[in-house]
C-alpha positions as CSV (number, residue, x, y, z in Angstrom):
1,M,-12.8,21.0,-1.3
2,K,-11.5,18.8,1.4
3,P,-7.9,17.6,1.1
4,V,-7.5,14.0,0.2
5,I,-5.9,12.1,3.1
6,G,-4.4,8.7,2.8
7,G,-2.5,6.4,5.1
8,Q,-0.8,3.1,5.7
9,A,-0.8,0.6,8.5
10,V,2.6,0.3,10.2
11,I,3.9,-1.7,13.2
12,E,1.4,-1.2,16.0
13,G,0.1,1.9,14.4
14,V,-1.0,4.0,11.5
15,M,0.7,6.6,9.2
16,M,-1.5,9.3,7.8
17,Q,-0.6,11.8,5.0
18,N,-2.2,15.2,4.3
19,G,-0.1,16.7,1.5
20,D,3.2,17.6,3.1
21,R,1.9,16.8,6.6
22,I,2.8,13.2,7.5
23,A,2.5,11.6,10.9
24,V,3.0,8.2,12.5
25,A,1.0,7.2,15.6
26,V,1.8,4.0,17.5
27,R,0.7,2.4,20.7
28,R,3.9,1.8,22.8
29,Q,3.9,-1.8,23.9
30,S,5.5,-1.2,27.2
31,D,2.8,1.0,28.7
32,G,0.1,1.3,26.1
33,E,0.6,5.0,25.5
34,I,-0.1,6.5,22.1
35,L,3.0,8.2,20.6
36,V,2.7,10.5,17.6
37,R,5.5,11.9,15.5
38,P,5.5,13.9,12.3
39,I,7.7,12.7,9.4
40,P,9.3,15.3,7.1
41,S,8.1,15.1,3.5
42,R,10.9,14.0,1.1
43,L,9.5,14.3,-2.4
44,R,12.4,13.7,-4.9
45,F,10.6,14.1,-8.2
46,V,8.3,17.1,-7.8
47,K,8.2,18.2,-11.5
48,L,8.3,14.7,-13.0
49,G,5.6,13.7,-10.5
50,K,3.1,16.0,-12.2
51,I,3.4,14.5,-15.7
52,P,0.6,12.0,-16.5
53,F,1.7,8.4,-16.9
54,L,5.1,9.3,-15.6
55,R,3.9,10.5,-12.2
56,G,2.6,7.0,-11.3
57,L,6.1,5.5,-11.3
58,F,7.7,8.4,-9.3
59,R,4.8,8.5,-6.9
60,L,5.3,4.8,-6.3
61,V,9.0,5.3,-5.6
62,D,8.2,8.1,-3.1
63,M,5.5,6.1,-1.4
64,M,7.8,3.1,-1.0
65,S,10.5,5.3,0.5
66,L,8.0,6.9,2.8
67,G,6.5,3.5,3.8
68,L,9.9,2.2,4.7
69,R,10.7,5.3,6.8
70,A,7.3,5.0,8.5
71,L,7.9,1.3,9.3
72,N,11.3,2.1,10.7
73,L,9.9,4.8,12.9
74,S,6.9,2.8,14.1
75,T,9.2,-0.1,15.2
76,Q,11.4,2.4,17.2
77,L,8.4,3.9,18.9
78,A,6.5,0.7,19.6
79,Y,9.2,-1.6,21.0
80,P,12.2,-1.4,23.3
81,E,15.6,-0.9,21.7
82,D,16.7,-4.5,22.2
83,E,13.7,-5.7,20.2
84,Q,14.2,-3.4,17.2
85,M,15.7,-4.2,13.8
86,S,18.4,-1.8,12.7
87,K,17.7,0.7,9.9
88,G,20.0,-1.2,7.6
89,G,18.4,-4.5,8.5
90,T,15.0,-3.1,7.7
91,F,16.2,-1.9,4.3
92,I,17.8,-5.3,3.5
93,T,14.6,-7.1,4.6
94,F,12.6,-4.8,2.4
95,A,14.9,-5.3,-0.6
96,I,14.8,-9.1,-0.2
97,A,11.0,-8.9,0.0
98,I,10.8,-6.9,-3.3
99,A,13.1,-9.4,-5.0
100,I,11.0,-12.3,-3.8
101,A,7.8,-10.6,-4.9
102,V,9.2,-10.0,-8.4
103,G,10.3,-13.7,-8.6
104,A,7.0,-15.1,-7.2
105,F,4.5,-12.8,-9.0
106,V,6.3,-12.0,-12.2
107,V,8.9,-14.6,-13.2
108,L,7.4,-17.8,-11.8
109,P,3.9,-17.3,-13.3
110,L,5.6,-16.5,-16.6
111,Y,7.7,-19.6,-16.4
112,L,4.8,-21.9,-15.5
113,T,2.7,-20.5,-18.3
114,N,5.5,-21.0,-20.7
115,T,5.7,-24.7,-19.9
116,I,2.2,-25.2,-21.4
117,P,2.9,-26.4,-25.0
118,G,-0.3,-25.0,-26.4
119,L,0.4,-21.5,-25.1
120,R,4.1,-21.2,-25.6
121,L,3.8,-20.2,-29.3
122,G,0.1,-19.3,-29.4
123,S,-1.8,-16.1,-29.0
124,S,-0.1,-13.5,-26.8
125,I,-3.4,-12.4,-25.4
126,V,-4.4,-15.9,-24.3
127,F,-0.9,-16.5,-23.0
128,N,-1.0,-13.3,-20.9
129,L,-4.5,-14.1,-19.7
130,V,-3.5,-17.5,-18.3
131,E,-0.3,-15.9,-16.9
132,G,-2.3,-13.2,-15.2
133,L,-4.7,-15.7,-13.7
134,I,-1.8,-17.8,-12.3
135,R,-0.2,-14.6,-10.9
136,L,-3.5,-13.6,-9.3
137,S,-4.0,-17.1,-7.8
138,F,-0.5,-16.9,-6.3
139,F,-1.3,-13.5,-4.8
140,F,-4.6,-14.7,-3.3
141,A,-2.8,-17.7,-1.8
142,Y,-0.1,-15.5,-0.4
143,L,-2.6,-13.2,1.3
144,L,-4.6,-16.1,2.7
145,V,-1.5,-17.6,4.3
146,I,0.0,-14.4,5.8
147,S,-3.4,-13.2,7.0
148,R,-3.4,-16.1,9.4
149,L,-0.1,-15.0,11.0
150,K,-0.8,-13.2,14.3
151,D,1.5,-10.2,13.7
152,I,0.3,-9.7,10.1
153,H,-3.3,-9.9,11.3
154,R,-2.6,-7.0,13.7
155,V,-1.2,-5.0,10.8
156,F,-4.3,-5.7,8.8
157,Q,-6.5,-4.6,11.8
158,Y,-4.6,-1.3,11.8
159,H,-5.2,-1.1,8.1
160,G,-8.9,-1.4,8.8
161,A,-8.7,1.2,11.5
162,E,-7.0,3.6,9.0
163,H,-9.8,3.2,6.5
164,K,-12.5,3.7,9.1
165,V,-11.0,6.9,10.3
166,V,-10.5,8.2,6.8
167,Y,-14.2,7.5,6.1
168,A,-15.2,9.4,9.2
169,Y,-13.0,12.4,8.1
170,E,-14.5,12.3,4.5
171,S,-18.0,12.2,6.0
172,D,-17.4,15.4,8.1
173,E,-18.0,13.5,11.3
174,D,-16.3,14.1,14.6
175,L,-13.2,12.0,14.9
176,T,-14.3,9.6,17.6
177,V,-14.1,5.9,18.0
178,E,-17.9,5.6,17.9
179,N,-18.2,7.4,14.5
180,A,-15.3,5.6,12.9
181,R,-16.5,2.2,14.1
182,R,-19.7,2.4,12.0
183,H,-17.7,2.6,8.7
184,T,-16.5,-0.3,6.6
185,T,-12.8,-1.3,6.4
186,L,-13.0,-1.3,2.6
187,H,-11.9,1.9,0.7
188,P,-11.7,2.5,-3.0
189,R,-8.4,4.5,-2.8
190,C,-6.6,1.7,-0.9
191,G,-3.3,0.4,-2.2
192,T,-4.8,-3.0,-2.4
193,A,-7.2,-1.7,-5.0
194,F,-4.1,-0.4,-6.8
195,L,-2.6,-3.9,-6.9
196,M,-5.7,-5.4,-8.4
197,T,-5.6,-2.7,-11.0
198,V,-1.9,-3.5,-11.7
199,F,-2.8,-7.2,-12.2
200,V,-5.5,-6.4,-14.8
201,I,-3.5,-3.8,-16.7
202,A,-0.4,-6.0,-16.7
203,I,-2.3,-8.5,-18.8
204,L,-3.1,-5.9,-21.4
205,I,0.4,-4.3,-21.5
206,F,2.4,-7.5,-21.4
207,S,0.4,-8.6,-24.4
208,L,2.1,-5.9,-26.4
209,A,5.4,-7.8,-26.2
210,G,4.0,-10.6,-28.2
211,N,4.9,-14.2,-27.5
212,P,8.7,-14.4,-28.0
213,T,11.2,-16.8,-26.3
214,L,11.2,-17.2,-22.5
215,W,14.2,-15.0,-21.7
216,V,12.8,-12.1,-23.9
217,K,9.4,-12.5,-22.1
218,V,11.1,-12.2,-18.7
219,L,13.1,-9.1,-19.9
220,S,9.9,-7.5,-21.4
221,R,8.0,-8.0,-18.1
222,L,10.7,-6.3,-16.1
223,L,11.1,-3.4,-18.6
224,L,7.3,-2.9,-18.8
225,L,6.7,-2.8,-15.1
226,P,7.2,1.0,-14.9
227,V,4.6,1.3,-17.8
228,V,2.2,-0.9,-15.9
229,A,2.7,1.2,-12.7
230,G,2.1,4.5,-14.6
231,V,-1.0,3.4,-16.4
232,S,-2.4,1.8,-13.2
233,Y,-1.9,5.0,-11.2
234,E,-3.8,7.0,-13.8
235,A,-6.6,4.4,-13.7
236,L,-6.8,4.6,-9.9
237,R,-6.8,8.4,-10.0
238,F,-9.7,8.4,-12.5
239,S,-11.6,5.8,-10.4
240,G,-11.2,8.0,-7.2
241,R,-12.4,11.1,-9.0
242,N,-15.4,9.4,-10.7
243,Y,-16.5,6.9,-8.1
244,D,-20.0,8.3,-8.1
245,R,-20.5,6.7,-11.6
246,W,-22.0,3.3,-11.4
247,W,-19.7,1.7,-14.0
248,V,-16.6,3.0,-12.2
249,R,-17.9,1.5,-8.9
250,A,-18.5,-1.8,-10.8
251,L,-15.0,-1.8,-12.2
252,A,-13.5,-1.0,-8.7
253,Q,-15.5,-3.7,-7.0
254,P,-12.8,-6.4,-7.3
255,G,-10.3,-4.2,-5.5
256,L,-12.8,-3.8,-2.7
257,W,-13.3,-7.6,-2.5
258,L,-9.5,-8.1,-2.3
259,Q,-9.4,-5.8,0.7
260,K,-11.4,-8.4,2.6
261,L,-8.0,-10.2,2.8
262,T,-5.8,-7.2,3.6
263,T,-8.0,-5.5,6.2
264,A,-9.6,-6.8,9.4
265,E,-12.0,-5.3,12.0
266,P,-9.9,-3.3,14.5
267,D,-10.5,-3.0,18.2
268,D,-11.2,0.4,19.7
269,D,-7.6,0.9,20.8
270,M,-6.4,0.6,17.2
271,I,-9.0,3.1,16.0
272,E,-7.8,5.6,18.7
273,V,-4.3,5.3,17.3
274,A,-5.5,6.0,13.8
275,I,-7.5,9.0,15.0
276,A,-4.4,10.3,16.8
277,S,-2.5,10.2,13.5
278,M,-5.3,11.8,11.6
279,K,-5.6,14.7,14.1
280,Q,-1.9,15.3,13.8
281,V,-1.9,15.8,10.0
282,L,-5.0,17.9,10.3
283,G,-3.4,20.0,13.0
284,V,-6.5,19.9,15.2
285,D,-5.1,18.5,18.4
286,E,-1.8,19.8,19.7
287,S,-2.3,18.0,23.0
288,L,-1.2,14.7,21.6
289,K,2.1,13.5,22.9
290,V,4.6,14.0,20.1
291,D,7.6,11.8,20.7
292,A,11.1,13.2,20.4
293,E,12.8,12.3,17.1
294,P,15.1,9.2,17.5
295,E,18.6,10.2,16.7
296,S,18.9,7.5,14.0
297,L,16.1,9.2,12.0
298,V,17.2,12.8,12.1
299,E,17.0,14.2,8.6
300,P,20.3,15.3,7.0
301,T,20.8,19.0,6.5
């Protein structure tokens, strides 16, 4: 059975992961050369990460850590030193983004729903359904706005390139630009599909908290976020393993639709970068230029 390979768009490039083999490939902006560098795997919760419903939370933590490291590295490889953000600055920016996301997509929809008199003390299911629809509307609006930003659009193009190359790999095709180009940018195992799953499952799980006062609702949402993540991860795993069933494909369709906002058609140069990253984690092309490890990213012993 072929190994499952996933990835992530980074700054001017793509990160691919094949088990413990992880690589970032970027196109250096100064001369257009593709640079490829492996990233050491750093799984912190190996045993806990195998327990159903718990593994989703720990897997999410590991992926967020890996994503941050990959973004740091891609910036260092793609841009001159004077245009780079420090490692600490990237972490602070990431932390602020997480805080804003919790406020905008958890607390604010809850507050707005709670201001509707007929819902404040009514059915918890109806309350959470309305809250979920408001949350989803905010997320759609957010994606529509940022997708129009030039730099974000390029990241979304690399996201599309990642999906096309993964499809070529899964179809046992030669890893060429021509083969990858034919595939869609929408993939059922994408993190965007995971987010759509989170939004739906959150409605069901948050309903378990009933319809108490506002501050208890806020606290319950925050405390239940790990539960939502765990259940959503199991749902995504099930979907990926049973995607050949028509009803699973039907349930996964909204996640694919959402990817129309988070992916874009890449150019050939971007697909080349994604192929370079894929080849590195497959170990099939040692001729790729592997960049020396920046001193700031050397792993501690």
